[in-house]
N, C-alpha and C positions, 0 to 999 in steps of 0.2 A: 764201512761194512754194516749192513742192515741187521738190526737186532730182531730176533724172532719174536720178542715179547711186545713189540710196538703194536698198538691198536689203531686202526684207521676207521673213521666215521664218515659216512656218506652224507653230503649236504645237498638238499634239493631246493633250497629257498630261492635259488636263482631262476627256477623254472617258471615261466610265465603261464598265468591261467588263460584258459581259452575264453572267447567272447560269450559263449553260452553259459559258462559258469558265473560270470558277473551278472548277467541278466537274471539268472535264477536267484542270486543273492538279493537283488533289489526287490523282486517279486515277493520273496519271503518276508522282508522287512515291512513292506506295505501291508501285507496280509496280517502281520502281527499287530500293527497300529490299528487297523480296522477292527480287529477282534476286540482289542482293549477298549476302544471308543464305544462299541456296541454294548459291552458288558458293564462298564463302569459309568461312563458319562451320560449316555443317552437315557438310562433309567432315572438318574438324578434330575434331569431336566423335565421329565414328564410325570413323575410320581410325586404326590404331595408329601409334605414332611410327616413322619409318623407322630402319633399322639404321645402324650407323656406316658400313658400306660404301656405303649409299645416300646418305648426307648428305655424306660426305667422299670426294671422288674424287681419286685420286693423279694427279700429273702424268704426261704421256705417257712410257712407257718405265720407270716405277717401279711395282713391285707391293708392296702391304702384306703382311706375313706374316699367315698365318691366325690365329696365336696372339698377335697384338699385344695387350698389356694395355690395358684401358680406363683413361682418365685418372682419377686419384683426386681427390676434391674438395679444394679448398683450405681449407675450414673444418674444424678439428679436432673430433673427437667424443669426449667424456668417457665412459670406460667405468668400471664399478665395480672398485676395486682388490681383487685376490685375492692371498692369501699362499699359498705352497706348503704342502702338508701336511707336518708335521714331527714328529720323535720326539726328545725331549731326555731326558737322564738327569742325576741329581745325587746328592749325598751330604749328609746332614744334618750341619751343623757344630755345634760346642759353642755353646750359648746361642741357637741358631736354632730357630724354630718351623717347622712344615711349611708354613704359609702364606708365611712369609718366604722359604723355600727355593724355593717354586713361583714367587713373584713375581720372584725373582732370575733365573729362567730364562725370563722373558717372559710368564708366564701372568697374565692380567688378574685383578684381585681378584674381580670379579663371576663369573668362571669358576672360580676356585680355591675359593671358599667353599662352593658347592653340592657340590663333590667331597668336601671335608673333612667336611661335614655328613652326606653319604651314608656315608662311611667309618666314622663313629662308631657305626653300627649293628652293626659286626662287630669294631671295634678301639677301644681306649682310647688316644688319642694321648698321654696322659700317660706311657705306657710307651715312647714313642719316645726314642731315644738317639742321641747323636752317632755317626756311622758307619753308621747305617741308610741304605739306598739306595732310590731311587725312579726310575720311568720314566714319562714323560708322552707320549701321542700326541695331536696336535691336527690338526684338519681345516683347510681353506683359509680358513675364517672365524675361526680362532683358538679354536674351541670344543674342550674336552677330550673326546676320544673314549674314551680309556682311561687310567687312572691305576693304577700298580702300586707298592706299598710293601712293601719287604722288610726284615723285622727279623732274620731268620736264614735259613738254607737251608731250614728247614721251616716258617717263619712268613712267608707271603706273602699280602698282601691286595690285592684288585683291585676297582676301580670302573669300570663300563662304561656307555656311553650307548647305549641301545637304544630305538628308536622315540621319541626325544626325551626319555627318562627315564633317570636315573642309578640304577644298582643296584650294591650292594656285596656281596662274598662273600670268604671265605677260600679260597685256592687249595689244593686237596688235593695234597700232595706224597707220592708213594710212598716209604715208608721201609723199608729192609731191616734187620732186627735179627739179629746173629750173636752167638754166645757165644764169648768168648775166655778163655784161661787163662794163668796165669803162675805159675811156681815159682821161688823165688829164695832164695839164702843171703845174709845181711847181711855185707857187707864194706865198711867205711867207714861213711858215713852212709846212712840209709834211702833218701834221694833218689838218691844215686849208685848204690845197689844196684838200685833199680827201673830206672834208665836202663841199667845194665849188662845187666839181664835182659830187655830189650826193652820196658820200660814207659816212663813219663815222670813228671814232677813232679806232674801232675794226678792220675794214677793213685795215686801215693804219698799225696797228700793225701786222696783218697777212702778209702784204706785206713786212714790215721791217724784220720780223723774217725769212722770206723765203730767204732773202739775207744776213742773219747774218753771213754766212761763208765767204763772199767775200768782203764786204765793209761796212763802217760806214756812215750812212746817215747824221749824225750830222756834220761830218767833210767834207764829199765829195759831198754832194748835193749842187746844184746851182740853182739860179732862171732861169727858162726856160727849165730845164730838163723835160723830158716827161715820163709818166707812162701809160702802157697799161696792162689790166688784164682781165682774164676770170675766173669766180669763180662760184661754185655751191651755190644755196640758197635753204634752206629747208622750206616747208610750211606745216602747219597742219590746215585743215579746211579753207584753203584759207588765213591763217594768217602767215606772215613771222615769223620764229622761230630763225633761226641761219644760219651762213655761213657753207658751206661744204668744199670740197677740192678746193684748187686753181689749176685750170687746166693748166693755162699758165700765165706767168707774164714777162713783159719786162720793163727794165729801160734803158733809153738812156740819158746819162749825159755828161757834158763837161769835167769832170775829169775821170770818169770810162769808158767812151765810151758806147757802146751798149752791154747790158748783158741780156740774156733771159734764163728762166728756164721753164721746162715742167714736168707735172706729167705723169707717165707711170706705168702701171701694166702689167708685162709679163705673158705669159700663165702658168707659174709655180706659180703665185699668189704673186710674190715679187713686191712690189711697192715702188716708191721713186721719187725723183726729180732729173732731169738731165739737162745738158746743151744741146745745139743744136747738138753737136757732140757725145752725148751719155755718157759723163763723169758725174760721180755722183756729185750732188751738195753738199752733205754732205762732209765736210772735217774734218781733224783730230782736228782742233781747230776753235772755234767761234771767230769772230771779236769783238763781243759785249757780255759781260757777264751779262748784266742787261735785264730782261724781263719787258720792260715798259708796256706791255699789262696787267700785273698783278697789276699795281699800282692803288691806291685808286682814283687818279685823272686821268681823261681821257685826260686832256689838256696837251700840251707839250710846255714848255717855252724855250726860247732861252738860258736861263741860264743852261739848262740841257745838253748843248753840252759838251762832254768830253774834257779834256785838259791834256797834258803831264806835269808831275811834276818829281822832283828829290826826291827819297826816300833813304836817307842815302847813297847817291852816285850812286844809281841804278835808272834806268828809270821806272817810273810808270805812270799810267793813272787814273785820277779822273773822276768818273761818277756821276755828280749830278743827283738826281732822286726824283720823288714824293714819299712821305711817303708810305710805304707798298709794294714797288716794290720788286719782288723776284730777287735773284742773282743766276745765272746759273753757273754750272761748265763748263768751256770752252772745256773740253775734258773728256773722261773716265779716271779713275785713282783710287788711293788709298789715303784716308785721312790720313795725317801724323800728323795733329794738328787741334784741334777744342776747343777753350776756350777763355776766356777773357784776354785781355792784357791792362795794364794800359795806358790810354791815347788814345787807339785805338778802344775800344769797343770789340765786339766779332770778332775773327779772325779764318779763316779756311785756311789750307794749303793742297794742293793735289799734289801728285807725279804722273806724267804721263809717258807714254812710250817715248823712245827716249831721256831720260835725262831731260825732261821738268818738271818744277815745278811752279804751280800757287799759288798766295796768294791773299786772299780777306779780307780786314780789314775795320772797320767802320760799321760792321753789328749791328743791334739792337737785333737780335736773330738768333739762328742757328736751322735749321730744325731737327726734331726728327729723330734719326738714323744716323745723321752725327757725328760720333765719330771716334776717332783714330783707324785705321785699317779697317774702313768701305769702301766698294767699291761703287763708284758713276759712273754715266754714263754722257755722253755729254748731256747738257741741263737739268741735274738733279738739282733741287733747293737745295741750300746749306744754304740759310739764307735769311733774309729780311733787307731792308734798312729802318730805321725809324728815327724819330726826336731825336735829341741829345741836352740836356740842353735847351729844349724849342725852338730850332731853327727849321725853316720850310724848310730849304734847306739842308737836309742830303745828304751824298755822299758816294760812294764806292771807296776805293783806291785799285787798281788792279795792280799786278806785275806778270810778267812771266819771268822765267829764264831757260836757258839751261846750266846745270852745274852751274858755277859761273857767267856766262855772261847774262846780261839783253837782252831781246828780245822785239822788237817793234812788237807786235802781229798784229797791224793794217796794217803793210806793209809786214809782213812775208808771203811767198807763201807756205802754208801748203799743204801736199799731200791730195788727196781726197780718196773717197771710191771706191768700185768696179764699173766699168763701165757697160754698157749694154752688155750682152753676145753676141758674134757674131751671134749666131743662131736666135736671136730676133731683130737684128739690122734693117732688112728691115721693120718689123712691127713697130718698134719705129719711123723710118724715115717717114712712111706714117702717123702716128699719129701726129708727130710734124709738118709735112707739112700742115695738116688740121688746126692746131692751128695757125700757122704762117699766113695763108690766112685770118683767122678770125681777128687776131690782126691788120693786115694791114687795114682792113675796118673800124676800130674804129675811130670815131671822137674824137679829142683831144680838150677838153674844155680849153680855155685860150691860145691856141697855137698862135693865131693871135696877142693877146696882148703881149705875151712874145717876139715874133719876132719884133713887132713894137718898 
């Protein structure tokens, strides 16, 4: 039985929409998408971003300054690290190579090696010595822009980087040469006399070495003997640097008489020292085998005078010397022995032409290359004189023999070298005449005292 309170609801969900209704719905959706694109997206793609003043409005009554800085981003940005351009300088130390010295100042090996290789085109680094200085300029990336190596005031070598390439050259240093003169009377030692007359120990050594073929100053010099000398002096930027060639020198002594030597370069470019009559100053043998100019001490004591001694029945000469003095070969020849001998130290023996043989004992060391069979030249260094058992007065023992007979080399008249060729004799005599006139005008300091 049907209840009169029941409620019936009509359901139309099952009725299908017509085709026109579905098409209308699609068109409505497409229209809606197009309107949204036009209003929101299109404007954002074509209109530039608003300025800070447009997007951030200050509160009422507060104005932002016109130069307010923009906020920095919170995310850090990594920039390439750059070093400041620098210039560093250094000095070569004992036992240190140029590469080691550059590395010590912060130059990378890959930067230093190309610089050294470029420098070898103009300089032999084997000649580099402790005390040589250098300067390096580097850019912000640590690359060497310029490298300058100084061996002396007149020997400067430079490597520069231009257009990415390294080029080396020797720096031209203007040198001024002046001719100086000295006249002096011997009072005391030769060294003290030179110093008293305005010279120095180096000038005294140059003078002594010039006469090393003819006499021994330690044995034959006397108080009151006179010295006259013309010599070149070199200057760089007005500063005295060194002595040049001795142009003329004269020694007038009570034992040796008057002896003069002159420098001459002939038109063929051959130069040397000659006596007033054109004979070569260089002789077959030196009178003194010790180069006192190379000694560590510039002073010259009276105890350094040589003395004749007997060596196993043969004549010999002892040459006391300051430590470090070099020993010369008195003539060209062939080394027949170089080694240590008990009780004598290092010993060198040299065979010369004409049957002569020289012997040098008491050496503290032998020069590199002085070995049996080696060829040496006159004035070649064969060794050094040094301290022995703590003593401060070392000495060289020198002997010279011809065959089995001892030779007193101090008094032997050895033959000389080639004289001035006849075709250049007139030119030589004109040069010598000019030098003689200049020597005559020199005042001799101390001459009045010695005569009195």
